N, C-alpha and C positions, 0 to 999 in steps of 0.2 A: 147331413153327416152326423154320425154318432160317435161318442167317445167311450161307448161301452167296451168292456174287456171281458175275457173269459173268466176272470176272477171277480167280476161284479156279482153281487148277491142275486139281483133280479134283472137280467138284461132286458132292455126295452125294444131291442131290434125284433122285427117280425119273426115268428118261430116257424121255420121250415125244416122238417126232418130230412135227413139224407142217410141212406143205408149203404154199408160197404162190408166187404168180407175181410176178416182177420185170420191169419194163419199163425198159430203159436203152439209150440211144443207138440207137434203132430196132430193138432186139432184145427179145424176150419169152421168158422161160425160167423153169422151176420150180426153186426151192431148198427143200431140207429144213432146217428149223431145229429147235430142241428146247429142252426145259426145262434150266435151268442155263446157258443161253447168251444173250448179249445180243440183244434184239429178236426174241424168239420169235414166229413166225407172221406177221410183217409186216416191211416195210422201214422202218427208222427214218427220221424226218423229215430228219435231217442228211444222211444218205446220199442221200435223194431230192433234196435241194437240190443236192448235189454233181453228181448225174447230169444235172440240168436245166441247171446253170450252166456246165459245163465239159466239153469233149470231150478224150479222151486223144489223145496223138500217134499217128502211124500205125505206129510200131514201137518196140521197146526192151525193155530188161530192167527189170521193175517189181517193187517191193516193196509188198505190201499189209500195212501195219503195224497190228497189232491186228486181224487179218483176220476173227475170229469164224468164222461158217460160210461165209465166202467171198464175200459180196455184191459188194464193190468189185472184188476181184481177178478173180473169175469174170466179172463184167460187162466188165472190160477184155479178158480173154482171149477172150470171145465176140465183142466188137466189133472187136478188133484182131488179125487173123490172124498178124501178125508180132510179137506180144507174147509174152514169156515172163514168167510171174508167180510170185513166191515169196510165200506168205502166212506171217505169223509171229503166233503167239499163245501165251499160257501156259495157256489153257484146253484141256485135252486133249479134252474132249467137242466143243468148237468145231472143233478140228483134224480130228477124226474126221469130223464133218459136212462140213467144207470139202472134204476129199479124196473123200468119197463123192459130194458134189455135182459135183466135177470129173469123176469117173468117169462119172456118169450123164449129164452134158452132153457127153461125148466130148472133154473138155479136159484130161485127166490128163497128156497129153504136154507141155502148156505151162503147167500150174498145179500147184504142190505146196505144201501147208501143213505147217509144221513148228514145233517149239519153237525159241526163239532159239538155243540152243546147238547145234542140228542144222544150222544154216545155215553153209555153208563160210565160213571167216573171210576168204577172199580174194575172195568174191563181192561185186561192186559193182553199182550200179543207176543207170540213166538217170533213173528216176522213182520216188519214194516217194509212194504215195497212202494216205490214212488218215482215218478218223473216229476220232481218238485217244481212248484210254480216260481221259478227263479225271478221272473219279471215283476213280482210283487215288491221287489226291492230287498236289499240285504237285511235291514233291521227286521222287517216283517218275516222274512224267511228264517232268520235266526230265532225269532220268537216262536215261529211255527215248529221248528225242529226241537227246540228246548221244551216245548209243551208236550210233544208226542213221544220223543225218545225215552223219557222216563217211564212210559207205559210198556216198554219192553220187559219181558220176563227175564230172570237172571241170566239164562243162556241164550237169550234172543239176539237178533241182529236186525239192522236196517239195511236194505238194498236200495240204492238210488242211482239213477242214470242222469248225468249232467253234462252239458256241453262244455268242452274245454274253453271255448271263447266266452262262455257265460260264467266262468269263475269256478270250474270244478276243482282245480288244484288249490285255490285259496280256501274253498269250502272244506276240502279235505283237511287242510292244516288247521283251520279254525275249529272244526269238530274235535280234532285230536287235542288241541289246546284247552277245550272245554271239558276234557275228561271223557270224551267219546272216541277212542282210538279208531281211526278210519283208514282202511287199506284200499288201494286200487286193484280191483279184480281183473279189469279189462280196459283197453283203450282202443277204440275202433271208430274210424271215420269222424274224428273230432269229438267223440263222446267218451266219457269215463264212466265205468260202472264201479261204484263205491260200496264198500261194506263197512258198516259202523257197528261196533259192539260196546258194551259197558266197559268202563275203565277199571 
């Protein structure tokens, strides 16, 4: 029995790839997932809700925060030819898969996944999109958001999809209290789609 989690930096469970099809914003494409990585073999419900409820803008510099094997960031890169996407994760296996997926989809020139410390400190973003890793715990999640939200450009925004039962409403209130006004754009099947902007 292993206690590895998808937010573990280097999962020790045996690595088996599993490929599936993603449909997002009028595009269909194959992604490879794997053991030791969040949502192996299927698109998770929260991300599915995000794809159905909101379209990305027509261009920009995007951050896929907690990118996993790249589902959100690669969907943006596929649907938005003028998008450049940086994926960030602490799970090295997820980063390997995300970059392999970008290569296989012909998107490696506009999508790269990296560890947080590998992202240039002066790189800022028009949009942050995320199915955030709620299960890392509230203190760690708050630290994560307060680390990356300041990287938004002046007119930028963060889009997050969070389960209501995982604290979406309290997260919305907390972000607003921290000076990051956050609105609920959609509420579907127990998930909230939140938009955060600079105060």
